[in-house]
C-alpha positions, 0 to 999 in steps of 0.5 A: 592653472589660470589659463582657463580663468576666463571670467565671462565664461565662469560667470556664464557657466557656473550659475548657482555654483557661484552663490554656493562658492561665495557662501562657502568662502564667507563660512571659511572666513567666519570659521577662521576668525572663530578658530583663531579666537579659540586657538590663536597659534601663539606657539608660532609667534608672529607667524600665527596670523600669517599661517591662519591667512594662508590656510584660509586662502587654501580652503577657499581657493586651493593649494595654489592660493596657499603658496601665493599667500605664504610667499606674499606674507614671507612665512618661514619655510619651516612653518610652511612645512608644519602647516602643510603637514598638519592641514593635510591630515585634517583635510584628508579626514574632512574629505573622507567624511564628506565622501562618506556622507555623499555615498550614504546619501546616494544609497538612501536616495536609490533605495527610496526610488526602486520601482518595477518598470518595463523594458521600455521604461528602462530603455527610456531612462537609460537614454535620459541618463546618458544625456544627463551625464554626457561629458561636455564638448571638448572639440576645442580642447588641444591635446598636450604636445611638445608645441603646446607645452612650449607655448604654455611655458613661453606665455607663462614666462612672459606673464611672470616677467611682466608681473615681476617688473610691474610689482618691482615698480609699484610695490616692491614689498609685494609678492610678484604672484599677486600681479602675475595672477591678476595679469593672467586672469585679465589676459585669459578674459580678454583673449579667451581663444588663445588661452583656451588652446593652452589650458590643457598643457598649462594645467598639466604643467601647473599640477606637476610643479605644484606637486613638486612644491608640496613634495619638497615642503612635505619632505622638510616637515614632520608630523611627529614634530608638529604634534610635539611642538605645534599641536595647535596647528592641527587643532586650529585647522580642525576647528576652522573646518568644523565651524565652516 
């Protein structure tokens, strides 16, 4: 995933989206603090605050952040499975609600803008629309081949090995994911062209392994067990997103 994390390009291309991201991230942190005050996850013991941190990172940066924080804080595997099961239900409902609002808003906007136009207007608007939704230039995007997969795995292996060695030298108690992620972001920023050639295959490999992680974690969890033994997880996640 991080092969595409050229910070210079992100700052240049994101524009106002960065402001929206920071506002959303801050709202998630506030939602977490408020939700933890109302639902302190006491049923999880000393794992409660760790799960809250992991879920916060997931809602800010996605599933890969959840994995990194869970590994860094040494959250028990059973608790990770329960948290994923509970949060997946809440997030699914949350996104369904967002999609409903988006579709409803588009329909209302479309209804208010219906006017009688000539054939020339239709042609002109179609041309403008085509320009507006044109896909970004992908000339530099390298297709996924056995060579690109091999280079991606080799590069990732080198970064993981170096990150693990640095972590063991300076902070043995820290998860290697932290230093490895930092090294990858720095490398992708300093050497954008080589990493740009690997981003397609790298992302595909990352998605594959991430889905395998969630499949394995989900297989070890049970939503019925979560509802019976730790219903506070669902309540916490729902309240966290609601406040956000």
